[in-house]
N, C-alpha and C positions, 0 to 999 in steps of 0.2 A: 598594475593590472595582472590578473591571473591568467596563466596559460594552461591549456589542457594537459600538456606534457608534464607540468609540475604537479598536477593533481591526480591523474590516472597513471597507473603503472603500465604504460604502453610497451615497455620492454617485455614484460611478462604476458601482457594481453594486448597485442597489436590489432585491436578491433577495427581500426581505421584503414587497414590496407589488406588486400587479398593475399592469401598465402597459406601454407600448411598449418601454421600456428593458429590462425583464425579458423580454418576449417576444422581443426581438431577440437577447438573450444566449442564451436557450433555443434559439433556432433555430440559432445558430452551434454551440453545444455539441453539439446533437443531430446536426448534419451531420458534425462531426468524429468523434463516436462511431460513426456509421454507416459512415464511411469506413474507420477502422482501429481502433476500440475505445479511442481515447484522445483526450482533449480537455484543453486547458490554458487557464485564465483568468488572464491576466497581471496582476500587481499587485492581487490580491484583497485583500490586507492593506494597512493603512496602515503607514507607517514605525514608528509607535508600536507597532502590533501585532507587527511583525517583532521589534522590540527586546524586547517583553514576553515573547514566546514563546521567544526566545533566552535571556533571563534565567531563565525557568522551567526550560528544558531544562538549563541549566548547573547549576541548584540541585539537580537530582535525577540528574545524570549518573552519580553513584557508585552509583545503584540499577540501572543498566543491566546486563543479563546479557550478558557477553561470552562468545563461544564461538568456538572454532577447531577445525574438523573437516572432514570430507569428506562431501558430500551429493550426491545426484542431483537431478534436476529435480522429483522428486515427494516428496522427504523420506522415502523408504522404504528399508528395509534391502536389501542385495544379495541377489539370488536367483540362485544358481549354476545353476539349471535353465534359465535363459534364455540365448540366444546371447551371446557376449562383446560383440558390437557393438550389442546392444539398448540404447536410450537409458536404460532403467532400470538399466543396469549401468555407465553412464558417471558417474563421481564426480569432483567438483572441490573444491578447497580453499574453505572458507567462513570468513571472519573478519568478524564484525560484532557489533553489540550492539543490543538492544531494551530500552527503558525501559518496563516494563509499565504498563498502564492504571491500576492502583490507586495509582500515585504522583502522579496528577494530580487535585487536589480540585475540587469543583464551582465554587468561587469563583476558581479559577485561570484564566488567559487561554485555555488550550487548551480546557477544558470550557465556558467562557463562549461561545466561538465555536461549539462543537459544539451547545450547547443554545440558541443564539440563535434569535430568531423568524425563521421562514422557511427556516432552513438545511436541515433534513431534507426539507422540501417541495420546495425548489429542486432538491436532488440527485435526489429521486424523479422530478420532472418532467423533468429532463435525461435520465434513464435511461429514462423512459416505462415505468416498471414499475408494475404493479397490485399485485404482491406484493413488498413492500419493507419490510424490518425492519432495525433496528440489530442488529449482531452482539451476541449475548448473552454473549459471553465476558468475564468480569470482569477478565481479564488482557490482553485484546486489543481491546476495542471502540474505544478511542482511545489510541494509543501514540506514542512517538517512536523512530524508528530513528536510532541514533547510530553514526557511522563515523569512524574515525581513519586516520592515514597508513598505507598498506599494506592497509587493509581494503577489502572490496568484497562483493558478493553475487552468487554465480554464477547461471547460468541456472536458473529455477524457474517453477512455476505457483503462484498463490495459492490458499488454501483458500476464500476468499470470492469470490462471483461478481463483485462490484464493489468496487473500492478507491478511496477518495478521499484524496489526499495533499496536504499543504501544505508547501512548501519553506520552511524557517526560516533555515538557515545553510548555505552551501556551504563545501567545503574550498577550499584555495588553488588546487588543480588536480585534475583527474581527477573521478571520480564521475558521469560521464555516465550517463543512463538509456537503455538499449538494449532494444528489444522487437521481437518478431515478431508482428504483429497477427493475432489470431483464428485461430491455426493448429490449435486443437482446439475442437470444439463438441460434436457428437453422438458423435464417436469420437476416439481419442487421436492419430491422425495421426503415428504413430511415425516414418515415413520423413522427414517435414519436420522433426520435432524433431531427428532425427539430423543433418540438414543444418545446422540452427542450431548445434548443439553442436560440429560439426566446422569451422564457419566457412565453409561453402560455400553457405549459403542467401542468396537475393537478396531476402528478405522482411524483413530486419532494418532497423529505423529507429533513429536516434540523437536523443535529446531532451536539451537543456540547460535545466534549470529554474533560475529565479532566486528569491531569498528573497521570500516573499509570493505566489508563484504557487500557484494551486489546480489540481490535476489530477484528472480522473476517468478511471478506467482499468479495463478488463475483464480483470483479472489472472488470473482462473481459466481463461481461454481463450487468453491471449496469453503465450507464453514471454518472460521478461524477466530482466534483470540490471542491477546497478550496477557500473560499471567501478571498479577500484582507485583510491584517493585518494592525493594527494601534498600534503605540507605539514603544518604543525603544527595548523592550525585544524580543529576537528571539523565534520562534516557532520551537520545535524539535519533530519529530515523527519518531520512528524506524519502519522499514518495513521488515517483514520476508516473503519470497515468496515461494510458493509451486505450483507445476504443476502436470499434469497427465501423463507426459511422462518423462523418465529419460534422462539426458543429455541436457535438453533444456536451451538455452541461448537467450538473446535479439537479435533483428535484428540489423545489423550494423548501419543503419541510426538513428534509435531510440536511440541506445546506445550512439552514438556520440552526439546527442542532449542533453541527460540527464546527461552524465558523462564526456563529453569533450574529450573522447578518446575511442578507441576500442582495443581489444586484438586479436591475431590470431584466437582464438576459435570462436569469433563472425562471422568471415568471413567463417571459415570452416563449420559452422553449419547453415549458412544463409538459410532461407526458409524451414527448416526441422521442420514443426509444424504438429500437429495432426488434425488441422481444417483449414478451408479456410476463417476464419474471417479476416477482415482487421486489421492490427496492428496500 
């Protein structure tokens, strides 16, 4: 059975106990999030932790839902009533795979990290959120994104207000994380979205993650993508999701696109979000 101390570098990052080291880490993460909605904690996992998560991902890789289609940044259907140059009508090839949450048992390393002492509290303190809940989606609360050669993920916004990702394994080349920080908050800001999609925006940043790095990202507000991969080695990234309202799950259509199936809970709670942003 895995222990959190074997997986998380708690000597370097004692997130589970109050003290100067935790306070200093919090200050840095908060500053990075305030600047552009993204913060990275380098080497959050031990080498044993990276190996354990890689082995676990390999063991359930055949359960990943692979999809190859064309999507817009909002995962919505085309609307011919809108102008042709509207970003909601800009569709891009998407080739990727997600291993759903119900493939990761409580005793496995991924959920041991997620359930470890202080993990949720640390993430909440980093985000400085008073309303902070785990994503209630049984297919998506903690998943692994799996990508292979030629795969990538085009520009999109996340359903969740905040996303926490853990780099597990990189491809041999490619796979950079690109994002346009905080380009929509109270409104959609379609003009800037259009500039990002056309490659003319000056707000795009490029981030190269290494195995074991922990990232906090405001993905509902920052347009982002993963560049196509090269080489035979798969790219694995674990995704932990948090939201501002209890009981929140993914929309049925988006869930079907990403995981290849829906559960009754997705239909029962469809449309019950705390904001009016397009998913």
